[in-house]
C-alpha positions as CSV (number, residue, x, y, z in Angstrom):
1,X,-50.1,67.0,-72.8
2,X,-51.0,70.7,-73.4
3,X,-54.6,69.9,-72.6
4,X,-53.5,68.8,-69.1
5,X,-51.3,71.8,-68.7
6,X,-54.1,74.1,-69.6
7,X,-56.4,72.3,-67.2
8,X,-54.0,72.8,-64.3
9,X,-53.2,76.4,-65.2
10,X,-56.9,77.2,-65.2
11,X,-57.3,75.7,-61.7
12,X,-54.2,77.4,-60.4
13,X,-55.3,80.7,-62.0
14,X,-58.7,80.4,-60.4
15,X,-56.9,80.0,-57.0
16,X,-55.0,83.3,-57.7
17,X,-51.7,82.1,-59.0
18,X,-50.1,84.8,-61.2
19,X,-47.7,82.5,-63.0
20,X,-50.6,80.2,-64.1
21,X,-52.5,83.3,-65.5
22,X,-49.4,84.4,-67.3
23,X,-48.8,81.0,-68.9
24,X,-52.5,80.8,-70.0
25,X,-52.1,84.2,-71.6
26,X,-49.0,82.9,-73.5
27,X,-50.9,79.8,-74.6
28,X,-53.7,81.9,-76.0
29,X,-51.4,84.5,-77.5
30,X,-49.3,81.9,-79.3
31,X,-51.9,79.2,-80.0
32,X,-50.1,76.6,-77.9
33,X,-52.6,73.8,-77.6
34,X,-55.5,76.3,-78.1
35,X,-56.7,78.5,-80.9
36,X,-55.1,82.0,-80.9
37,X,-57.5,84.2,-78.9
38,X,-56.1,87.7,-78.1
39,X,-59.1,88.6,-75.9
40,X,-58.5,85.5,-73.7
41,X,-54.8,86.2,-73.7
42,X,-55.4,89.8,-72.6
43,X,-57.8,88.6,-69.9
44,X,-55.2,86.2,-68.5
45,X,-52.4,88.8,-68.7
46,X,-54.5,91.3,-66.8
47,X,-55.4,88.5,-64.3
48,X,-51.7,87.9,-63.8
49,X,-51.1,91.6,-62.9
50,X,-54.1,91.7,-60.6
51,X,-53.0,88.5,-58.8
52,X,-49.5,89.9,-58.3
53,X,-50.9,93.2,-56.9
54,X,-53.2,91.3,-54.6
55,X,-50.4,89.1,-53.3
56,X,-48.0,92.0,-52.6
57,X,-50.6,94.2,-50.9
58,X,-52.1,91.5,-48.7
59,X,-51.7,92.0,-45.0
60,X,-51.3,88.2,-44.5
61,X,-48.1,87.3,-46.3
62,X,-49.1,83.6,-46.1
63,X,-51.8,84.1,-48.7
64,X,-49.5,83.9,-51.7
65,X,-51.1,81.6,-54.2
66,X,-48.4,78.9,-54.2
67,X,-49.6,77.9,-50.7
68,X,-52.9,76.8,-52.2
69,X,-51.4,74.3,-54.7
70,X,-52.5,71.3,-52.6
71,X,-56.1,72.3,-53.5
72,X,-55.5,71.4,-57.2
73,X,-55.7,67.7,-56.6
74,X,-59.1,67.8,-54.8
C-alpha cells in the first residue's frame, strides 16, 4: 500500500503539488515504506516550499497544482 502511495505522491509532486512533496519528505525522513534517506527528505521538503511559493506568486490563480490531479490517471 505504501508503494502505491509513494508512486502517486511522486506523480503529484512532479506536477507541482506541495502536499505530495511534503508527504514524500516525511516518508523518507521516517522510513515509511522506504529506507530512511535524509537527502531525499530534504529534497522533497525544499520542493514543497518551492511549489508553495510558485503557487502563491503565480499570476494565473487557476494554476494551483490540485487542478492537475486528473493527469495522474493518464
